[in-house]
C-alpha positions, 0 to 999 in steps of 0.5 A: 514502569507500569506493566504492559497489558496482558497479551499486548506486549512481549519480547521483541527481537534485537535491533538490527544495529546490534546484529550487524555494524552499519557500513561506511559507504553511502550506498551500503549504508542506504541498503542496510537501513532500507525502509521495508515499506519503500515499495509504497513509492511504486504503489503511489506512482502506479496508482496515480498513473492508473487514475490519470489513464482512467480520467483521460490524462494519458500523457501523464499516465504514460510518464508515471507508468515508466517511472513505476517500472523503473522504481520497481526494478531499482527497489526490487534490486535493492531489496534482493541486495539487502537480503544477500549482503545484510542477511542478519539485518534482513532477518531482523526486519522479518522477525519484528512484526511491525517491520515485517508487515511493511513488506506487504508494500511489495505485494501491493506495488507489484500488483499495481504495476501489473494492473497498470501494464494491462492498459497496453494488453501486456497480460502475460507480464501482468500474469507473471507479476501477479503470480509472484505477488500472490506467492509473496502474499502467501508467505508473508500472510502465514509467516506473519500470523505464525510469527505473532501467534506461534512464535510469540513475537507480539507487537506492542499495542503502540506499534500497531499503527496505520502501517498494519493496513498494508496487509489489507492493501496487499490482499485487495491488490490481488483481487484488483489485479484478478478483476482487471486481468480476467477479461484479457485472459484467452482461456474462459475456464481461467477467466471464471477461476480468476473471478472466483479469486477476486471474490475470495481475496476481497472477502478476506481483505474486508475481514482483515480490514475490520479487525485491524481498524478496530485495533488501530482505533483502540490504540488511538483512543487509549494511548497518547500519540506523539507527532513522530507516531502520527505520521503519513502511515495513518493515511493507509486507513483511507487507502485500505478503504479505497482499494477495497472499494476498487476491488468491489468495483472490479467484481461488480463490473465483472459480474455485468460483463461475464456473469457467473453464479458466484458473481451474480450471487454476491453482487448486491452484497458487494455493491452495498458494502462498496458504498458503505466503505467509500462513505467511511473512507470519505468521512475519514479524509478530514480527520487525516488532514487534521492529524497532519495539521496537528503534526506539522503546525501545532507540534512543529514536526520538521518538514523533511523527506521520509519514505512513508510520505508515499503512503500519503500519495497512494491513498489520494490516487487510490481514492480517485480510482475507487470513485471513478470505477465504483461510480461507473459500476453502479451508475453514480455519475457524481463520483466520476466528477469527484474523481476528476477533481480529486486526481489533481490532489494526487498529482500535486501530492506525488510532485511534492513528495518527488521534489522532496525526494530529489532535494534529500538526494542532492543534499546527501550527495553534497554532504558526501562531496569533499570541498574544494580547496 
């Protein structure tokens, strides 16, 4: 066996299966093995709802908003129950960087729901959700950084996949909510403060994106990728780009409606960076399609439901939102026209994954039902 690259691999925590035995009950077993990134369902449903509202598909937007809220409540209770009933498994998830980073889906999902609720001017609820997401972002960001640098729980290079860019998505979701929340706040002082927060988080997200993207591309170029590894999570590469563009569009809009010295100063840079990011994300979409064709048709990876499929739906919806908002912010009408067509890909993807989820649920239920004599 070859030695790991220096500074890339280190001792990993014990698997959760060695910490606690798997319970027998179906619900308990599901909770014990709950995917730490399952909040991608909330992210995906919420952003497709936002995209539909921006493009005038109001009825579907309302239905998906309700589904987002229901999914948020169910998954939040499931996460909390798992932490209380299976503390050792939950702790094992937190100790492993490659699984702990997936918890940023909770940050992003919470902020997406909060942003969607602003369409009904429920700014108080959105503000509470935003504060909770911000506090969780602080804990996860500095906890993950400390886990890797100080505790020595360094992930293998093979483990650093597109999932890691959820860190960027969670960071930029704070900026997106800040720009959307600022116009509805009744206090001018806090409105200015929220504008500053949006610029700061957008900047941090951009730097994180550049760092992680370089590492992920090195991983793709230097390590052979299996069909199982070339999964839906790589779509987050495009999703992280799209949400960075959406955050930039919010800053540009805020600089026009309620200009401050900071917003006016960064406006040219943010506009230029947004166009660059949008172009890169658009360029990467065909590569992601090729990855999927290779996985399912060339290497015959089985077609089945997996929670990470929501990581495909979110970038599709986010790309539509990013295109229409940036197009409006800088006067590029073709982006809005593109979004009007692209949103149907997001709706179709959400529908397919939802059907797969229902089929998987029905099959698992039928297997547990005793046969009639």
